[in-house]
Every structure is written in C-alpha cells, then in structure tokens.
C-alpha positions as CSV (number, residue, x, y, z in Angstrom):
1,X,102.2,56.6,37.4
2,X,102.8,55.4,40.8
3,X,100.6,54.6,43.5
4,X,101.6,55.1,47.5
5,X,100.2,53.7,50.4
6,X,100.7,54.7,53.7
7,X,100.7,52.8,57.4
8,X,101.5,52.8,60.8
9,X,100.2,56.0,61.8
10,X,98.4,56.2,65.4
11,X,98.0,57.5,68.8
12,X,101.2,57.3,70.6
13,X,102.3,58.9,74.2
14,X,104.8,61.3,74.0
15,X,108.6,59.5,74.1
16,X,107.0,56.7,72.3
17,X,107.9,55.6,69.0
18,X,106.1,54.8,65.6
19,X,107.4,53.0,62.2
20,X,105.7,54.3,59.4
21,X,105.9,52.7,55.9
22,X,105.0,53.8,52.4
23,X,104.2,50.9,50.0
24,X,105.0,51.7,46.2
25,X,103.7,50.1,43.2
26,X,103.2,51.1,39.3
27,X,106.9,52.1,38.2
28,X,110.0,51.5,39.4
29,X,110.6,52.5,42.7
30,X,114.1,52.7,42.9
31,X,114.6,55.5,40.6
32,X,112.6,57.8,42.6
33,X,113.4,60.2,45.6
34,X,111.4,59.9,48.4
35,X,110.3,62.0,51.0
36,X,108.1,62.2,54.4
37,X,106.0,65.4,54.9
38,X,103.6,66.5,57.5
39,X,100.7,68.7,57.9
40,X,99.4,69.7,61.4
41,X,95.7,71.2,61.8
42,X,96.0,75.3,60.4
43,X,99.8,74.7,59.5
44,X,101.4,74.5,55.8
45,X,102.6,71.1,54.9
46,X,106.4,70.9,55.9
47,X,109.2,68.2,54.9
48,X,110.3,66.0,57.1
49,X,113.1,63.7,56.0
50,X,114.1,62.8,52.2
51,X,116.4,60.3,50.8
52,X,117.8,60.1,47.2
53,X,117.7,57.4,45.2
54,X,121.1,56.8,46.2
55,X,120.6,56.7,49.9
56,X,121.7,59.9,50.8
57,X,119.1,61.7,53.4
58,X,118.4,65.0,55.3
59,X,116.3,66.2,57.6
60,X,114.2,68.8,59.1
61,X,115.8,70.1,62.3
62,X,113.0,69.5,64.5
63,X,113.3,66.0,64.0
64,X,117.4,65.5,63.6
65,X,118.4,62.6,65.9
66,X,114.9,61.2,66.3
67,X,113.9,60.0,63.0
68,X,115.1,58.1,60.1
69,X,114.2,57.7,56.9
70,X,114.9,54.5,54.8
71,X,114.0,52.6,51.9
72,X,114.0,49.0,50.9
73,X,114.0,48.8,46.6
74,X,113.6,45.2,46.6
75,X,110.2,45.7,48.7
76,X,109.2,49.0,46.6
77,X,108.6,50.3,50.4
78,X,110.0,53.4,52.2
79,X,110.0,53.8,56.0
80,X,110.2,56.8,58.5
81,X,111.1,55.8,61.9
82,X,109.9,58.1,64.6
83,X,111.3,57.9,68.1
84,X,111.2,59.9,71.4
85,X,107.9,61.6,69.7
86,X,106.8,65.2,71.0
87,X,103.3,66.4,71.1
88,X,104.2,68.9,68.6
89,X,104.9,66.0,66.1
90,X,101.0,65.3,65.9
91,X,100.0,65.6,62.1
92,X,98.9,64.0,59.0
93,X,102.2,62.2,57.6
94,X,102.5,62.1,53.5
95,X,104.6,60.2,51.4
96,X,106.1,61.5,48.5
97,X,108.2,60.3,45.4
98,X,109.6,62.4,42.7
99,X,111.8,62.1,39.6
100,X,112.3,64.9,37.1
101,X,108.7,67.0,36.6
102,X,107.1,63.2,38.0
103,X,105.8,64.0,41.4
104,X,103.3,61.4,43.2
105,X,101.5,61.6,46.7
106,X,100.1,59.0,49.1
107,X,96.7,59.7,51.1
108,X,98.4,60.2,54.2
109,X,98.2,58.8,57.8
110,X,97.6,60.4,61.1
111,X,99.8,60.6,63.7
112,X,98.9,61.6,67.3
113,X,101.2,62.0,70.3
114,X,99.1,62.7,73.6
115,X,99.3,61.6,76.9
C-alpha cells in the first residue's frame, strides 16, 4: 500500500512557474514508476509526464520543453517542475505510482494559470 500527498499547486500568472511535489509513504517508493496526470473541467484525465523506477522519462507533447519530472528516492518524493505556464495548463494535477497491477493515486492539487 502506498499513500501519496501532492503539494505545490496554486494560482500563477501566464509565463510563471510552479513545482509540484508528491510525497509517498507506506512502501518502497523507488520500485514504483511514477507519473503526473491532470484533469481540466469537462475533460478526461490525461498523462502529463512519467518517470520509470530507473529514471527514464516521457512527456505529453503539450508540455515538452516546459515541464520536467524527477524523483528523489531517498526522500520518497517525486516532483513536477512546470515552467512557462499557459492558461491551458489549468487543471487538477494528480500523482500516480504503479508497479505491476498495483496502482495508487494522490488526492490532487489545483493549478490555475490566469492573469
């Protein structure tokens, strides 16, 4: 069992930056692949970025070059650095960890990009 708590969301102006954190507890974080998803009002949840247990990353085309996913296994924490934010990045962002058939979600953190 893994418990995930996201933090770092908030209101930011277009062009600004935020760093989301995902603190994990309850199991061995380093063995899990981790990802960030987001869901905007009226839209389906979509994958934003993912990182394997070995550190390989991939990104949605819409965030490539602007967002960076990372993890610190010693701190049982994952991160999403978001730069050059756009209004269309506004959504609830969710942390996800997965290993085999086991999958866990955080409660989500709101990111609003608006002037």
